[in-house]
C-alpha positions as CSV (number, residue, x, y, z in Angstrom):
1,M,137.9,16.2,48.1
2,S,134.8,17.3,49.5
3,E,134.9,20.9,50.5
4,T,133.3,22.5,53.7
5,V,131.9,26.0,52.3
6,L,131.9,29.3,54.1
7,L,128.9,30.9,52.5
8,I,128.9,34.7,52.8
9,G,125.8,36.4,52.6
10,S,121.9,36.4,53.3
11,G,119.9,37.7,50.2
12,G,118.3,35.5,47.3
13,R,121.4,35.4,45.1
14,E,122.9,33.7,48.3
15,H,120.0,31.4,48.8
16,A,120.6,30.4,45.2
17,L,124.2,29.8,45.6
18,A,123.4,27.7,48.7
19,M,121.4,25.3,46.8
20,A,123.8,25.0,43.8
21,L,126.5,24.3,46.6
22,A,124.0,21.9,48.5
23,A,123.3,19.8,44.8
24,S,127.4,19.7,44.2
25,P,129.1,15.8,45.0
26,Q,132.2,18.5,45.7
27,V,130.4,19.7,48.8
28,A,130.3,18.0,51.9
29,R,128.6,20.7,54.2
30,I,127.7,24.7,54.2
31,I,128.2,27.0,57.0
32,A,126.3,30.7,56.0
33,A,127.3,33.9,57.4
34,P,124.9,35.3,58.4
35,G,122.4,33.6,56.1
36,S,118.8,33.8,56.5
37,D,115.8,31.5,57.7
38,A,115.2,30.3,54.3
39,I,119.1,29.5,53.8
40,G,119.4,27.8,57.3
41,R,116.9,25.0,55.9
42,I,120.0,23.8,53.6
43,A,123.0,25.1,55.4
44,V,124.5,25.8,59.3
45,C,123.7,29.6,60.0
46,R,126.3,31.9,61.7
47,P,125.7,35.7,63.0
48,V,128.8,37.0,61.5
49,K,128.2,40.1,59.3
50,A,129.4,39.7,55.9
51,D,131.5,42.6,56.1
52,D,133.5,41.6,59.2
53,P,137.1,40.2,58.0
54,A,138.3,39.1,61.2
55,G,134.7,37.8,62.7
56,L,134.4,35.3,59.2
57,T,138.3,34.5,59.0
58,A,137.8,33.2,63.1
59,L,134.5,31.4,62.0
60,A,136.2,29.6,59.0
61,R,138.6,28.2,60.7
62,A,136.5,27.1,64.1
63,E,134.0,25.1,61.6
64,G,137.2,23.9,59.4
65,A,135.8,25.7,56.1
66,T,138.0,24.8,53.4
67,L,136.6,27.3,50.9
68,A,134.5,30.1,51.0
69,V,131.9,31.8,48.6
70,I,131.6,35.5,48.9
71,G,128.0,36.4,47.7
72,P,127.7,40.7,48.5
73,E,129.8,43.4,47.2
74,V,130.1,44.9,51.0
75,A,132.4,41.8,52.0
76,L,134.5,42.3,49.0
77,A,134.9,45.9,49.7
78,A,136.0,45.3,53.1
79,G,138.6,42.9,52.2
80,V,137.1,39.7,53.5
81,S,138.6,37.6,50.6
82,D,142.3,39.0,51.5
83,A,141.6,38.1,55.0
84,L,140.4,34.5,54.4
85,R,143.1,33.9,51.7
86,A,145.9,34.9,54.1
87,A,144.3,32.2,56.7
88,G,145.0,29.8,53.8
89,I,141.2,29.3,52.7
90,A,140.5,28.8,49.2
91,V,138.2,32.1,47.9
92,F,135.4,32.5,45.2
93,G,135.9,36.3,44.8
94,P,138.5,38.9,43.8
95,S,140.8,40.7,46.1
96,R,139.5,44.1,47.6
97,A,141.8,45.8,45.1
98,A,140.7,43.7,42.1
99,A,137.0,44.6,43.5
100,Q,137.5,48.4,43.0
101,L,136.2,47.7,39.6
102,E,132.7,47.9,41.4
103,S,133.6,49.6,44.5
104,S,134.7,52.5,42.8
105,K,133.1,53.7,39.3
106,A,136.0,56.2,38.9
107,F,138.5,53.8,39.3
108,A,136.7,51.3,36.5
109,K,136.3,54.5,34.2
110,A,139.9,55.3,34.4
111,F,140.9,51.7,34.3
112,C,138.9,51.2,31.0
113,A,140.6,54.3,29.6
114,R,144.1,53.1,30.5
115,H,143.3,50.1,28.4
116,A,141.2,51.1,25.6
117,I,138.2,49.0,27.1
118,P,135.0,50.8,25.3
119,T,132.7,52.4,27.5
120,A,131.0,55.9,27.9
121,D,132.9,59.0,28.0
122,F,133.0,60.7,31.6
123,A,134.1,63.1,33.9
124,V,134.5,62.8,38.1
125,F,133.6,65.6,40.5
126,E,133.6,66.2,44.1
127,D,131.6,69.2,44.2
128,G,128.2,70.2,43.0
129,A,129.3,73.6,41.5
130,S,131.7,71.6,39.2
131,A,129.6,69.1,38.4
132,R,126.9,71.8,37.3
133,A,129.2,73.4,35.4
134,H,130.1,70.3,33.3
135,L,126.5,69.4,32.9
136,A,126.2,72.5,31.2
137,T,128.4,71.4,28.1
138,L,126.0,68.3,27.8
139,E,123.1,67.4,26.2
140,P,120.1,65.3,28.0
141,P,119.7,62.7,28.9
142,Y,122.3,62.8,31.7
143,V,123.6,59.9,33.2
144,L,124.7,60.4,37.0
145,K,126.6,57.6,39.2
146,A,127.4,57.9,43.0
147,D,131.3,56.4,42.7
148,G,130.8,54.2,45.5
149,L,128.2,51.1,46.7
150,A,124.7,51.9,46.7
151,A,123.2,49.1,46.6
152,G,122.3,49.1,42.9
153,K,120.2,52.2,43.2
154,G,123.3,54.5,42.4
155,V,122.6,55.3,38.8
156,I,120.2,57.7,37.6
157,I,119.3,59.1,34.4
158,C,117.8,62.6,34.3
159,E,115.5,63.9,31.4
160,S,116.1,67.7,32.0
161,A,119.1,69.7,33.4
162,R,116.6,70.9,36.2
163,E,116.0,67.0,37.6
164,A,120.2,66.8,36.9
165,D,120.8,69.5,39.5
166,L,118.3,68.1,41.9
167,E,120.0,64.8,41.9
168,I,123.2,66.7,42.2
169,D,122.6,68.3,44.9
170,A,120.7,65.1,46.8
171,I,123.8,62.7,45.8
172,F,126.2,65.7,47.5
173,G,123.8,66.2,50.4
174,G,124.2,62.3,51.6
175,R,121.6,60.4,49.6
176,F,124.1,57.5,49.4
177,G,126.5,58.5,52.3
178,Q,130.0,58.1,51.6
179,A,129.4,56.5,48.5
180,G,128.4,59.8,47.1
181,A,131.4,61.5,47.9
182,R,132.2,61.6,44.2
183,L,130.0,61.9,41.4
184,V,130.6,60.1,37.9
185,I,129.0,61.9,34.9
186,E,128.7,60.0,31.8
187,E,127.6,60.3,28.2
188,F,124.6,58.5,27.9
189,M,124.4,55.4,25.6
190,A,121.3,54.0,23.5
191,G,121.2,50.7,23.1
192,E,119.8,47.4,24.7
193,E,121.8,46.1,27.9
194,A,123.0,42.6,28.6
195,S,124.5,40.9,31.8
196,L,127.9,39.3,30.8
197,F,129.4,36.9,34.2
198,V,132.6,35.1,33.5
199,L,134.3,33.0,35.8
200,T,138.0,33.5,36.2
201,D,140.6,31.5,38.5
202,G,143.5,34.3,37.0
203,R,144.3,31.7,34.2
204,T,141.3,30.6,32.5
205,H,138.0,32.5,32.1
206,Y,134.9,30.9,31.3
207,P,131.7,32.6,30.1
208,L,128.5,31.7,31.5
209,P,125.1,32.3,29.9
210,V,124.4,35.8,29.1
211,A,121.3,37.4,31.2
212,Q,119.2,40.8,31.0
213,D,118.2,42.6,33.9
214,H,115.1,44.9,34.4
215,K,116.3,48.1,36.7
216,R,113.3,50.0,37.0
217,A,110.9,49.5,39.5
218,F,107.5,49.2,37.4
219,D,106.4,47.9,34.0
220,G,107.4,49.4,30.8
221,D,110.9,50.2,32.3
222,K,109.4,53.2,34.4
223,G,110.0,54.4,37.7
224,P,113.1,54.6,40.3
225,N,116.1,52.2,39.9
226,T,116.1,49.3,41.8
227,G,118.7,46.3,42.6
228,G,116.6,44.5,39.8
229,M,113.1,43.3,39.5
230,G,113.4,40.5,37.4
231,A,115.8,38.8,34.8
232,Y,116.0,36.2,32.1
233,S,118.6,33.9,30.0
234,P,119.6,33.8,27.5
235,A,119.1,36.8,26.0
236,P,118.5,36.5,22.3
237,V,120.2,40.1,21.3
238,Y,123.4,38.9,22.6
239,T,124.6,37.0,19.5
240,P,127.9,34.9,19.0
241,E,129.3,37.7,17.0
242,I,128.7,40.1,19.4
243,H,129.8,37.6,22.1
244,A,133.5,37.4,20.4
245,E,133.6,41.3,20.1
246,V,133.1,41.2,23.9
247,M,135.9,38.9,25.0
248,A,138.8,40.3,22.8
249,R,137.8,43.9,23.1
250,I,136.6,44.0,27.1
251,V,136.8,40.8,28.7
252,E,140.2,39.9,27.7
253,P,141.7,43.1,28.2
254,V,140.2,43.6,31.3
255,L,141.6,40.5,32.7
256,A,145.1,41.1,31.1
257,G,144.9,44.7,32.8
258,M,144.2,43.5,35.9
259,A,147.1,41.3,36.1
260,A,149.5,44.1,34.6
261,E,148.5,46.2,37.2
262,G,149.1,44.1,40.3
263,T,145.8,42.8,40.9
264,P,144.9,39.8,39.2
265,Y,141.2,39.1,39.1
266,T,139.5,36.2,40.2
267,G,136.2,34.9,40.9
268,V,133.4,36.1,38.8
269,L,133.4,39.3,36.5
270,F,129.9,40.9,35.8
271,V,130.3,43.1,32.9
272,G,127.0,45.2,32.3
273,L,127.0,46.0,28.9
274,M,125.4,48.6,26.6
275,L,124.6,47.1,22.9
276,T,125.0,50.5,20.5
277,R,125.4,51.1,17.3
278,D,128.9,51.2,17.4
279,G,129.4,48.1,19.3
280,P,129.1,46.8,22.8
281,K,130.5,49.2,25.5
282,V,130.9,48.9,29.4
283,V,128.2,50.3,31.6
284,E,129.6,49.3,34.9
285,F,131.6,46.1,36.4
286,N,130.3,44.0,39.4
287,A,132.9,41.9,41.2
288,R,129.8,39.5,42.3
289,F,127.0,37.9,41.0
290,G,123.8,40.0,40.1
291,D,120.8,39.5,41.6
292,P,118.3,38.1,40.5
293,E,120.8,37.0,37.8
294,C,122.1,34.8,40.1
295,Q,118.8,33.0,40.6
296,T,118.2,32.9,37.0
297,L,121.6,31.4,36.2
298,M,121.9,28.9,39.1
299,A,118.4,27.5,37.7
300,L,119.3,27.7,34.3
301,L,122.6,25.7,34.8
302,A,121.0,23.0,36.9
303,A,118.5,22.2,34.1
304,E,121.1,22.1,31.9
305,G,123.0,19.4,34.2
306,I,125.6,21.4,34.9
307,D,127.1,21.2,38.2
308,A,127.1,25.1,39.2
309,G,128.8,24.7,42.7
310,G,131.0,22.6,41.3
311,L,132.1,25.4,38.7
312,L,132.6,27.7,41.7
313,V,134.6,25.1,43.5
314,A,136.8,24.6,40.4
315,C,137.3,28.4,40.1
316,A,138.6,29.1,43.7
317,R,140.7,25.9,43.6
318,G,142.1,27.2,39.9
319,R,141.1,24.5,37.9
320,L,138.6,25.7,35.6
321,A,140.9,24.7,32.4
322,S,140.0,21.0,33.2
323,V,136.0,21.7,33.1
324,P,134.3,21.5,29.8
325,P,132.4,24.5,28.2
326,I,129.3,25.1,28.7
327,P,126.9,23.6,25.6
328,P,124.4,25.1,23.6
329,L,121.4,25.6,26.1
330,A,118.2,23.6,25.8
331,H,116.4,25.7,28.3
332,A,115.6,29.6,29.4
333,A,115.1,30.6,32.6
334,L,113.2,33.6,33.6
335,T,113.1,35.2,37.6
336,V,110.0,37.9,38.8
337,V,111.2,39.7,41.9
338,L,108.4,40.5,44.5
339,A,109.2,43.2,46.3
340,A,107.6,45.0,49.5
341,Q,105.3,48.1,48.7
342,G,107.3,51.1,49.3
343,Y,110.6,49.6,47.8
344,P,113.1,50.8,46.5
345,E,112.7,53.9,48.9
346,E,110.9,53.1,52.2
347,P,109.7,49.3,52.0
348,M,107.0,47.9,54.6
349,T,108.2,44.9,56.2
350,G,106.3,42.5,58.7
351,S,103.8,41.4,56.0
352,L,102.3,38.0,56.0
353,I,103.0,36.0,52.9
354,R,101.0,32.9,51.9
355,G,100.8,30.8,49.1
356,L,104.2,29.6,48.5
357,P,104.1,25.9,48.7
358,G,101.4,26.2,45.6
359,A,103.7,28.7,43.8
360,G,106.6,26.0,44.1
361,Q,104.5,23.3,42.7
362,V,104.3,24.8,39.2
363,P,106.9,22.6,37.3
364,G,110.0,24.2,36.7
365,V,109.9,27.0,39.3
366,T,111.6,27.7,42.4
367,V,111.1,30.2,44.8
368,F,113.9,32.4,46.1
369,H,113.7,34.2,49.5
370,A,115.7,37.1,49.0
371,G,114.3,39.3,52.1
372,T,112.0,37.0,54.6
373,K,111.7,35.8,58.1
374,I,110.4,32.6,58.5
375,D,108.0,32.4,62.2
376,A,108.5,29.3,64.2
377,D,105.2,28.1,62.8
378,G,106.5,28.3,59.3
379,A,104.5,31.4,58.6
380,V,106.6,33.5,55.8
381,R,107.0,37.3,56.6
382,A,108.3,40.2,54.6
383,A,111.8,41.3,56.3
384,G,113.2,43.3,53.2
385,G,112.8,45.4,49.9
386,R,113.2,42.8,47.4
387,V,111.6,40.2,49.3
388,L,111.2,36.8,47.0
389,G,112.2,35.4,43.6
390,V,110.2,33.3,41.4
391,T,112.6,31.7,38.9
392,A,111.3,29.4,36.2
393,V,112.9,27.3,34.0
394,A,111.4,26.0,30.5
395,G,112.1,25.5,26.7
396,S,112.0,29.0,25.7
397,V,111.9,32.5,27.3
398,L,107.9,32.8,26.8
399,E,107.6,29.3,28.2
400,A,109.5,30.5,31.5
401,Q,107.8,33.7,31.6
402,T,104.1,32.0,31.5
403,A,105.4,29.5,34.0
404,A,106.7,32.1,36.6
405,Y,104.0,34.4,36.5
406,T,101.6,31.5,37.2
407,A,103.3,30.6,40.1
408,V,103.4,34.6,41.2
409,D,99.6,34.3,41.0
410,R,99.5,31.8,43.6
411,I,101.4,33.7,46.1
412,D,98.8,35.6,48.4
413,W,100.7,38.9,49.6
414,P,98.7,42.2,49.2
415,M,101.7,43.7,50.6
416,G,103.8,43.3,47.6
417,F,104.3,44.1,44.2
418,C,106.1,43.2,40.9
419,R,106.5,44.0,37.2
420,R,104.5,42.1,34.7
421,D,106.6,42.5,32.0
422,I,109.9,40.4,32.7
423,G,111.2,39.1,29.6
424,W,109.4,41.6,27.4
425,R,112.3,42.1,25.0
426,A,112.7,38.4,24.6
427,V,109.2,37.7,24.2
428,A,108.6,40.6,22.0
429,G,111.4,39.7,19.5
């Protein structure tokens, strides 16, 4: 059966998913909502918002979609997957109830406590006074998390009580809107982070290669948190022994616990891990692919000869048990994000970006569009915060890093910036 796929979303992650779906022999046609100019080169785009369950269901019916792939978390939190499933359409993505693992950090922390899943100690607050009183019982650094969805920017690590006080005021003062109505304060965990993505159809779980993200805006992991400034895979620090422990102590209990609570999980489970001296612990869960990890993984799987789009279809159709596991990797992939000046606060949009054809000619490189507009004459302009993802695939992380930055240096965009140290842990090790 060839699928007509409704792809929901518009960013770099969705551009990568669109390319993976378009390359799959299991997919005949792609409709994207709302899509983007770049996605429009490989799919039919329709102007329906990603968080509009009724509109997306009507679109799926009108276009004859047989399967939907949900990219962004806002769609999951809005109940889009539930509406589409109720209309008889297969969906890659969890239900709204299951997606609470991402949409509410307080829910996720309480879930971990109920099922003895290792994570940091925590407390939840609904006002600044009680949050500050709790803070006085802790030692810095302090970890503050807005409870709801904050576009990957809702986690703040404070080095002093004064800084934490100011951040508490800002969060309860509306910095993250309704997402900051509740605040989670966590024990600080030391170690290396890793991003594990596991596909699950409710019966079978299928781990993908592990990635490492770079959340801070500037080199040396300095500056504010962002949605992600780069990623690479595989991560050498994530050994087979660690993987076995993560699957046994975290992934399998999460999936069993969700099923036991009446909210079985399907789609992709993104487990943000901290590899501590006491073993791996959960930093947070996401109910969708990360960005830019998705670009990295889709390119890596393609280089390995794996039908990534077909994996999404198998997951949505309940057929993961029939898919052979991923063999030992022969390649590595690395993504460098180019962002607009002012990101993550107030990015400057509208500037002209030149040199993209030359960047795409570097062997092993794909340029994903996260926030661009393409003029009628083909000129590309910045239209967001994180604008481009330059992804390279090669025989090692070091070779992928070299190729990615070779391509970055061919892009002429004075109003953009990027980190120059993506992959430093793997290369230094």
